[in-house]
Each structure stands twice: as C-alpha cells, then as structure tokens.
C-alpha positions in Angstrom: 49.2 -85.2 -35.6 49.3 -81.7 -37.0 52.1 -79.2 -36.2 52.0 -75.6 -37.2 54.8 -73.2 -36.9 54.5 -69.6 -37.7 57.0 -66.8 -37.2 55.5 -63.4 -36.7 57.9 -60.6 -36.8 56.8 -57.0 -36.9 59.0 -54.0 -36.9 57.6 -51.3 -34.6 58.8 -47.8 -33.9 58.7 -46.8 -30.3 58.2 -43.0 -29.8 58.7 -41.8 -26.3 57.3 -38.4 -25.4 58.5 -36.8 -22.2 57.2 -33.5 -20.9 54.4 -31.4 -22.5 52.9 -32.4 -25.8 51.3 -29.1 -26.9 51.2 -26.5 -29.7 54.6 -25.2 -28.9 56.3 -28.6 -28.9 54.3 -30.7 -31.3 56.2 -29.6 -34.5 59.2 -31.9 -33.6 56.8 -34.9 -33.2 55.1 -34.1 -36.5 58.4 -33.8 -38.3 59.6 -37.2 -36.9 56.3 -38.8 -37.8 56.7 -37.6 -41.4 60.2 -39.1 -41.6 59.1 -42.5 -40.2 55.9 -42.7 -42.4 58.0 -41.6 -45.4 60.5 -44.4 -44.7 57.7 -47.0 -44.9 57.1 -47.5 -41.2 53.6 -48.4 -40.2 53.6 -49.9 -36.7 54.1 -47.5 -33.8 54.1 -47.6 -30.0 53.8 -44.1 -28.5 55.1 -44.2 -24.9 53.3 -41.5 -23.0 54.4 -42.6 -19.5 56.5 -39.4 -19.0 54.1 -37.1 -20.8 52.9 -34.5 -18.3 50.3 -32.6 -20.3 48.6 -32.7 -23.7 46.6 -30.1 -25.6 44.5 -30.4 -28.8 47.5 -29.9 -31.0 49.3 -32.8 -29.4 46.2 -35.0 -29.6 45.8 -34.0 -33.3 49.3 -35.3 -34.0 48.4 -38.6 -32.4 45.3 -38.9 -34.5 47.2 -38.0 -37.6 49.7 -40.8 -36.9 47.0 -43.3 -36.3 45.2 -42.4 -39.5 48.4 -42.6 -41.6 49.5 -45.8 -40.0 46.2 -47.5 -40.6 46.0 -46.3 -44.2 49.4 -48.1 -44.7 48.0 -51.3 -43.0 49.6 -50.7 -39.7 48.5 -49.4 -36.3 49.4 -47.3 -33.3 49.3 -48.4 -29.6 49.6 -45.9 -26.8 51.3 -46.6 -23.5 49.2 -45.1 -20.8 50.5 -41.8 -19.3 51.6 -42.0 -15.7 50.6 -38.4 -15.0 46.9 -37.9 -14.1 46.4 -34.7 -16.2 47.7 -36.4 -19.3 45.6 -39.5 -18.8 42.5 -37.6 -17.9 42.5 -35.7 -21.2 42.7 -39.0 -23.1 39.7 -40.4 -21.2 37.7 -37.2 -21.4 38.1 -37.0 -25.1 37.6 -40.8 -25.5 41.0 -41.4 -27.0 41.1 -44.5 -24.8 38.3 -45.9 -27.0 39.9 -44.8 -30.3 43.4 -46.0 -29.6 44.5 -49.3 -28.0 46.0 -48.2 -24.7 48.2 -50.5 -22.6 50.4 -50.2 -19.4 53.8 -50.8 -20.8 55.9 -51.2 -24.0 56.1 -55.0 -23.8 52.3 -55.3 -23.8 52.1 -52.9 -26.7 54.6 -54.9 -28.8 52.7 -58.1 -28.1 49.6 -56.6 -29.9 51.5 -56.5 -33.2 
C-alpha cells in the first residue's frame, strides 16, 4: 500500500473591482498592485463581477499585474464580469484566452 499526503497552501490576494475600470479610476488599482507586488504577493484573484465597464487603461493594468505575477512565479485569475459590456470587451480583445477566467472566487482559488 502507498499513502501520499500533501498539503498545498497558497496565499492569494482577492482584488474586487466595482464600477468602472478606466483611465480616470485605474490609478488606485495600479497603486494597490504595486504595494502588493512589493510586499512579495504573487497570486491574485481579480473579482470583476461588479465591474460595469473597462477601457484600455484598465485592461493594461490587468496585463501588468499578470506579467509581474508570472515573473514572480505566481498567476492571476479573473472572475468573470456579470455586466455584458465588461465581459464583451474581454472576449473581443481575447483576454479570455490570455487569462484564466472563472465564474466565482471559490473556483479561482482552487486553481492555485
């Protein structure tokens, strides 16, 4: 008989974005990302369920987070936006193929 036991614990930061993620609002997200990356965090769940709109500046911030997390050996998982406009921009720009995208936070955390 063989028995294997393995504990897998990963610390993940959950970033919830409500409202519009655009050029006028993205500065706060970028600042917070810098703080978290600077503190050594590398696993992130970005909850976009309450995000109503995204522009190129907001999407750029998500790509930057993904790049920095992966350079540190981590990853970013997106929770799918509930609002059609926000989801459509992610599919039109093929972000749904670059990022792992799931339906809820629990599913995202299971991926780590």
